[in-house]
C-alpha positions as CSV (number, residue, x, y, z in Angstrom):
1,M,2.1,-4.5,19.8
2,G,2.9,-6.8,22.8
3,Y,5.3,-9.7,22.9
4,F,2.6,-12.4,22.5
5,S,0.8,-10.4,19.8
6,K,4.1,-10.3,17.8
7,K,4.5,-14.0,18.2
8,L,1.0,-14.7,17.0
9,E,1.2,-12.4,14.0
10,P,2.6,-15.0,11.5
11,L,-0.2,-17.4,12.5
12,K,-2.8,-14.7,12.0
13,L,-1.5,-13.8,8.6
14,A,-1.3,-17.4,7.5
15,F,-4.9,-18.0,8.6
16,K,-6.1,-14.8,6.9
17,H,-4.6,-15.7,3.6
18,K,-4.4,-19.5,3.4
19,L,-8.0,-20.1,4.6
20,R,-10.1,-17.0,5.0
21,W,-9.0,-15.2,1.8
22,R,-8.5,-18.2,-0.4
23,Y,-12.1,-19.3,0.0
24,T,-13.7,-15.8,0.4
25,R,-17.1,-15.2,-1.3
26,R,-16.8,-11.4,-0.7
27,E,-16.4,-9.0,-3.6
28,W,-12.7,-8.1,-3.8
29,F,-10.1,-6.7,-6.2
30,L,-6.4,-7.5,-6.9
31,G,-3.9,-4.7,-6.5
32,R,-0.4,-4.6,-7.9
33,H,0.4,-1.0,-7.1
34,A,2.5,1.4,-5.0
35,C,1.7,4.8,-3.5
36,L,0.0,6.1,-6.6
37,G,-2.7,3.5,-6.3
38,Y,-3.0,3.9,-2.6
39,D,-3.4,7.7,-2.8
40,V,-6.0,7.6,-5.5
41,L,-8.0,4.9,-3.7
42,K,-8.2,7.1,-0.7
43,L,-10.4,9.5,-2.7
44,I,-12.8,6.7,-3.7
45,S,-15.4,5.4,-1.3
46,G,-17.0,2.0,-1.3
47,T,-14.3,0.0,-3.0
48,P,-14.2,-3.7,-2.5
49,K,-11.7,-5.4,-0.2
50,E,-8.2,-5.4,-1.7
51,V,-5.4,-7.9,-1.9
52,N,-2.3,-6.0,-2.9
53,L,1.1,-7.3,-4.1
54,Q,3.0,-4.1,-4.3
55,K,6.5,-5.6,-4.9
56,G,5.2,-8.1,-7.5
57,R,7.3,-7.1,-10.5
58,V,5.8,-8.7,-13.6
59,D,8.7,-11.3,-14.1
60,L,8.7,-12.1,-10.4
61,L,4.9,-12.9,-10.5
62,L,5.5,-15.1,-13.5
63,N,8.2,-17.0,-11.8
64,L,6.0,-17.5,-8.7
65,L,3.2,-18.8,-11.0
66,R,5.7,-21.3,-12.5
67,D,7.2,-22.4,-9.2
68,P,5.6,-21.2,-5.8
69,R,8.8,-22.4,-4.0
70,L,10.5,-19.2,-5.3
71,K,8.3,-17.1,-2.9
72,P,10.3,-14.6,-0.8
73,K,11.3,-15.2,2.8
74,A,11.0,-11.8,4.4
75,V,12.2,-12.9,7.8
76,S,15.6,-13.7,6.2
77,L,15.9,-10.1,5.1
78,R,15.2,-8.3,8.3
79,R,18.8,-7.4,9.3
80,L,19.8,-6.8,5.7
81,M,17.4,-4.0,4.9
82,C,18.0,-0.2,4.9
83,R,14.2,0.3,5.0
84,E,12.3,-2.1,7.3
85,D,9.0,-0.6,6.1
86,V,9.6,-2.4,2.8
87,L,9.6,-5.8,4.5
88,P,5.8,-6.1,4.8
89,L,5.6,-5.4,1.1
90,I,8.0,-8.2,0.3
91,K,6.1,-10.5,2.7
92,Q,2.8,-9.9,0.8
93,L,4.2,-12.3,-1.9
94,E,4.7,-15.1,0.6
95,F,0.9,-15.6,0.2
96,F,0.8,-15.2,-3.6
97,D,-0.4,-18.8,-4.0
98,C,-3.3,-18.1,-1.6
99,L,-5.2,-15.7,-3.8
100,P,-8.9,-16.1,-3.8
101,K,-10.5,-18.6,-6.1
102,K,-13.4,-16.2,-6.7
103,S,-12.6,-13.8,-9.6
104,P,-11.7,-10.2,-8.5
105,K,-14.0,-7.4,-9.6
106,F,-11.0,-5.8,-11.3
107,I,-7.2,-5.7,-11.2
108,L,-5.5,-2.4,-10.4
109,M,-1.9,-2.0,-11.4
110,D,0.5,0.8,-11.6
111,S,3.9,1.1,-13.4
112,F,6.2,1.6,-10.3
113,S,7.6,-1.9,-9.9
114,E,8.7,-2.3,-13.5
115,L,9.9,1.3,-13.4
116,T,12.2,1.2,-10.4
117,D,12.3,-2.2,-8.6
118,Q,15.3,-4.5,-9.0
119,L,15.1,-8.3,-8.8
120,F,17.2,-10.2,-6.2
121,E,17.8,-14.0,-6.0
122,S,19.0,-16.1,-3.1
123,R,22.2,-17.7,-4.0
124,R,21.5,-20.7,-1.9
125,D,17.8,-21.4,-2.4
126,Q,17.0,-19.3,-5.6
127,W,14.0,-17.6,-4.0
128,L,13.2,-14.2,-5.3
129,F,12.2,-10.7,-4.2
130,A,12.0,-7.3,-5.7
131,C,12.6,-3.8,-4.3
132,A,14.5,-0.6,-4.9
133,Y,18.3,-1.0,-5.0
134,G,18.6,1.4,-2.0
135,D,16.1,-0.5,0.1
136,V,18.7,-3.1,1.0
137,S,22.0,-2.7,2.7
138,H,24.7,-3.8,0.2
139,T,27.1,-5.2,2.7
140,T,29.5,-8.1,2.2
141,E,26.9,-10.3,4.0
142,F,24.1,-9.3,1.7
143,E,26.2,-9.7,-1.5
144,S,27.3,-13.1,-0.4
145,Q,23.7,-14.3,0.0
146,F,21.9,-12.6,-2.9
147,K,22.5,-12.0,-6.5
148,C,21.1,-8.8,-8.1
149,H,19.5,-9.1,-11.5
150,G,18.9,-5.4,-11.8
151,L,16.0,-3.6,-13.5
152,L,13.7,-5.5,-15.9
153,P,14.9,-4.8,-19.5
154,V,12.4,-2.6,-21.3
155,E,12.8,-4.9,-24.4
156,S,11.2,-7.8,-22.5
157,L,8.2,-5.9,-21.1
158,E,5.8,-6.7,-23.9
159,K,6.4,-10.5,-23.6
160,Q,6.2,-10.4,-19.8
161,Y,3.1,-8.3,-19.6
162,L,1.3,-10.4,-22.1
163,A,2.2,-13.6,-20.2
164,L,0.9,-12.2,-17.0
165,F,-2.4,-10.9,-18.4
166,N,-2.9,-14.3,-20.1
167,A,-2.3,-16.0,-16.7
168,F,-4.9,-13.7,-15.1
169,E,-7.4,-14.7,-17.8
170,A,-6.7,-18.4,-17.4
171,R,-7.3,-18.2,-13.7
172,W,-10.3,-15.7,-13.5
173,G,-11.5,-15.0,-17.0
174,L,-11.6,-11.6,-18.7
175,V,-11.4,-9.4,-15.5
176,P,-10.9,-5.7,-16.2
177,I,-7.3,-4.6,-15.8
178,L,-6.7,-0.9,-15.0
179,F,-3.0,0.1,-15.5
180,L,-2.0,3.5,-14.0
181,H,1.1,5.2,-15.3
182,F,3.1,7.1,-12.7
183,P,3.6,10.7,-13.9
184,I,7.2,11.4,-14.8
185,A,7.1,15.2,-14.8
186,L,9.1,15.6,-11.5
187,E,11.8,13.0,-12.4
188,K,15.2,14.3,-13.6
189,R,17.0,11.0,-14.1
190,Q,17.1,10.1,-17.8
191,L,17.2,6.3,-17.0
192,Y,13.7,6.4,-15.4
193,I,12.3,8.9,-17.9
194,D,13.2,6.5,-20.7
195,R,11.8,3.5,-18.8
196,H,8.6,5.4,-18.2
197,H,8.1,6.1,-21.9
198,G,9.0,2.5,-22.7
199,I,6.3,1.2,-20.3
200,V,3.7,3.6,-21.7
201,E,4.4,2.5,-25.2
202,V,4.2,-1.2,-24.4
203,I,1.0,-1.0,-22.4
204,Q,-0.6,1.2,-25.1
205,K,0.4,-1.4,-27.8
206,I,-0.9,-4.3,-25.7
207,S,-4.2,-2.6,-25.0
208,K,-5.1,-2.8,-28.7
209,S,-5.3,-6.6,-28.5
210,V,-6.0,-7.2,-24.8
211,K,-9.5,-5.7,-24.7
212,N,-9.9,-5.9,-20.9
213,L,-6.7,-3.7,-20.4
214,T,-7.3,0.0,-19.8
215,P,-4.2,2.3,-19.7
216,I,-4.7,5.3,-17.4
217,Q,-2.5,8.3,-17.9
218,I,-3.0,12.0,-17.2
219,N,-1.7,15.2,-18.8
220,E,1.5,16.0,-16.9
221,V,1.7,19.7,-17.7
222,E,0.3,20.9,-14.4
223,I,1.7,18.2,-12.1
224,A,3.3,19.7,-8.9
225,W,5.1,18.5,-5.8
226,P,3.0,17.7,-2.7
227,E,2.6,20.6,-0.3
228,H,3.2,18.5,2.9
229,V,5.8,15.8,2.9
230,S,8.4,14.4,5.2
231,E,12.0,15.5,4.9
232,E,13.2,12.1,3.6
233,L,10.6,12.2,0.8
234,K,11.1,15.9,-0.1
235,N,13.0,15.1,-3.3
236,F,11.2,11.9,-4.2
237,P,9.7,12.5,-7.6
238,Y,6.8,10.0,-7.4
239,H,4.6,11.8,-4.8
240,Y,2.4,14.5,-6.1
241,D,-0.1,17.2,-5.2
242,V,-3.7,16.4,-4.4
243,K,-4.9,17.7,-7.8
244,T,-2.8,15.0,-9.5
245,Y,-4.6,12.2,-7.6
246,E,-8.0,13.8,-8.3
247,K,-7.3,13.6,-12.0
248,F,-6.6,9.9,-11.7
249,K,-9.8,9.5,-9.7
250,V,-11.8,11.1,-12.5
251,Q,-10.4,8.6,-14.9
252,L,-11.1,5.6,-12.6
253,D,-14.6,6.9,-12.0
254,G,-15.1,6.9,-15.7
255,T,-14.5,3.1,-16.0
256,G,-17.8,2.5,-14.1
257,L,-16.0,-0.1,-11.8
258,F,-16.1,2.1,-8.7
259,R,-19.9,2.4,-8.2
């Protein structure tokens, strides 16, 4: 990307979200998913246009609904990140208040943000962002500017999810919500295994009263590591073999929303 293209990129993004997307008449769907959602969607053709908010942890989204001034400021984080590839994911939430007025065809979520993302708050302006603890460089400079609120307590999940699903209904009506659970079979850390089971239990419970919510989980007995993966992701337990994604595809196809 050339110098002038880089300079124009913020304006192009603002136009895309604040004008073109907000008033779109096209069929679209809302995403709140990480790599699981992306890898399953690659196997499905003809999906509507997507607006994804990957780093929208449930409590963060609720805070932004309450006060849009708490939206993240990704440019302030550039020199403080260990992983610059996470910055665009944080920036997605700068346009959270520009979501289309037209109802999405469906909402596709996965469990990753509540499973692993931590919440950070600007000490000066109180704006918020979420990412993995290791995505940021925990230098003296970072610690002086941001407060870490850690992982979302499992005990608060039910209340938070219900509030978010109610907010979706208030805005768009009873839109189908598909909630994909990341398989935990490759994970060895007990903290995340326990969190996974807590999320599964809460979503299953909520789905009995929230009729437009569909939990999507697969049998984990045959889940395997991916065959081809970069060295840095070799031991990352949330990327899987192709057969795993195909099983999720079968379940999504069964909803009738991907025709």
